[in-house]
N, C-alpha and C positions, 0 to 999 in steps of 0.2 A: 849200750844197747841200740839196736837198730830202730829208728823211728819210722816204721813202715806205715803206709796208708793203703787201704784196700778199697775196692769198689763195692758199695752196698746200697744203692747203685752208684755211689759217688766216686770222686776222683781217686785214681790209683797213684797219683803223684806223691812221692815221699814227702813227709812233713818238712824235712831239712831243706828241700829245694823249693817248697811252696813260697810264693812271695809274701812277705810280711806286710802289715798295714802301713809300715813306715815308708814303703815304696809308692804309696798312693798319696797325692797331694790332698791335704785336708786343712781345715782351720786349726789354729793353735789349740792343742788339746792338753789339758792339765794331767791327763793320764797317759800321755804318749809314751812315757818311759816304761809302761807296763807291757808294751808290745815288743817283747824280746823273744828270741828263739827259745823253744822249750828246753828246760834243763835236762841233763842226762837222767835216765831212769835206771839207777844202779842196782836195784835188788828185785828182779822179777820174781824170785821165788816166794816173796812175801804175798804175792797175789793169791796163791793157793790157800793161804791161811785165812783169807777174808771170809770164806763161806762157813767153815765150822767155828770160826772165832768171832762171828758177827756179834754175839752177845758180849764177849769179852771186850770188844772194841768200844762198847758203851760204858766202860768203866770211867767214872767221873773223878776229877781232881780239882781242888780249889784253884781259882785263878783270880787275879786282880783286874782283869779286863772288865770295864764297866758295862752294865746292861745298856742295850740300845734303847734310849729313852724315847718318849712320845714325839719329841721334836725331831729327832733323827729319823724316826719311822715316817713321820709326816713329810719331811723333806724328800726322803727317798720315794715315797709314793707319788709326790708331785712330779717327779722326773720320769716315772715309769709309764709305758704304754703297753697294751696287750701284745704279747709275743716277745717281750723283753726277757732275757735269761738272767737269772740270779745265781751266782756262786756264793756259797756260805761256808763258814766253819765256826764251830762252837769250841772256844778255847778250853772248855771244861773236859774235853774228851781227847787227851793226849795220844792214846794208843790208836785211835781212828786217824788222827792227824798224821802220825808217824807212818802208818800203813799206807795211807794215800800218797804221802810225799815220796816214800821209798819205791812205790810201784808205778806211780803216774807222774812224779815230779811236780805235784800240784800243791799250792799253798792253801787250797780250799778242799773241802771234803764232800760237798753236796751241791746239786744243781736243781733248779726248779724254774718254772715259767710263770710270768705274771699273766693272769687271766683277765684282769680288769676289775674295777669296783672293789679294790682292796682284797682280792682273792688271788691265791696262787694254786697251781697244779703241780704235783710232785709225786715221786715214788718213795715210799717210806718203808723202813724195816719194822715199823711198829711204834707204839706210843701215841703221839699226838695224831688224832684222826684215824688211827688204824694202820694196817699194813697194806702194801701195794700202792696202786695209783689212787691218790686221794686229792680232795680239795680242802684247803685250809685258808685261814685269813693271813694276810701279810703280817699283821701285827703279832699274831700268835706264833708265826714261824720265825720271825727275826727279832722279836722283842725280848731277847735273852742276851747272853754274853757273846753275841755274834759279831763276826766280821763279814762284811758283805761286799760283793762286787756285782754291778749291773752291766750287762752287755746288750747292745742293740744289734741284732743280726742285720745284714744288708738286704732287707725285704725290698722287692721292686714295687710292690703295691699293697694296698690295704687287703686285697683279696688273699695275697700270700700270708700276711700277718694273721688274718682271721682263720685261714686254713690250718696254720700251725697250731693255734690255740684249740681249734675244733678237733684236730687229731688227738691231742692230749685229753681233751674233755671227754671224747667218745670212749676212752679207755679207763675211765674211772671204775674202780672195782677189780681191774686186772691185778694178778698177784705179783709179788716181787720176784725178780729173776735171780735166784741164788746161784744158778749155774753160770751166770755171766756169759750166756750164749746168745750172740746176736742173730742166730738163725731162728731163735724162738720168738715168734710173734704173738704169743699168748701171755707172756710175762715180761717184765721190764725192770731194769735197774735205772737209777735216776738219769744218768746221761744217755742211756740207750733210748729212752722215750723221746728225749729232745732231739737226738741225732736223727731218729727215724721220722719224727714229725717234720723236721726241716727238709729232709730228703723227699717228703711226700707232697709238698706244696706245689702249686702250679708252676712256679719258677724255682726249682729245687736249689737249696743252698748247700754247697759242698763243704763239708767239715772233714778234716783228715782224721782217720782212725790211727791207733797205735797198736803195736804188737808187743805184748808182755807175756813172757814165759810161754811163747808159742801160741798164744791166744789173742785174737783180735779184740781190742777193747775200745769202747767209746770213752775218751778222756774228758777232763774237766776244762782246763784252761785253753784247749784247742779251739773253743768257740770264738775266742777273741783273735785268733790267728787267721780267721777267714778274711780275705781282702774285702775291705769296706765295712767290717764290723767296727763298732764304737763302744768304748767303755764310757758309760755316762755317770757312773758313781763307783767309788772304790774306797774301802777302808785300808787298802794296801796290806792285806794279810801276808805275813812272812813266817814260814815254819820255824825258823831259828829264833826270831824275835818273839813269836808266840810262846815258845818254851820258857823264855825269860820272865813271862808273866804268870807262871804257875809256881806253886810252892808245895812241898811234900806234906802229906798228912802225918808223917812220922819221920824222925831222924834217928839213925843208928840201927 
């Protein structure tokens, strides 16, 4: 599949030719190996199933991935600053993980932004905190069987960082964008909100978009492919390894 990038109003440079963080001299980074080119996105047709099947994707399956205990939550919180982006996946939802991996090549299924003071801003399909753009606590959001990765975008100033958070905060109450239409500025899906927030700050941060099944989509792991971005925490989610930590509810 072609990894296109379009301007909205950001770079039209294709993802495959954009420089990776590896080309920028930085201090020794324990997560450096996570900055690899995006994997191929082999099944674009699965994207169309996300809208009508949104409830089906919430089907739960037992997993032996341990809950994120209070110590891990506290450690993560100590690393975070307002404007940091969190990628998460709950291993109890295998269909959601499969759909996201097959359409976007991502080992994570959701994104949100740290607001500060233990709060996060995100777009939800329902459940915890309601549907659409909501505010929840960091502990409530990740204190489950979650795998998490935290990314620090290359903000040039505190003004940029604060503007990104303010953009998301101002949209609390906006509905979920089930059409996955980036031209719709009245509704958002999780990555769409963050992409648009980064593009709207005083010094815009360019994040590549991808094209899936003829539709321009804001991906998940492309946040860390922005030159200068840093992974500050990672549980190293891997789609195939995650599958090994689930067991069927019935056999035969």
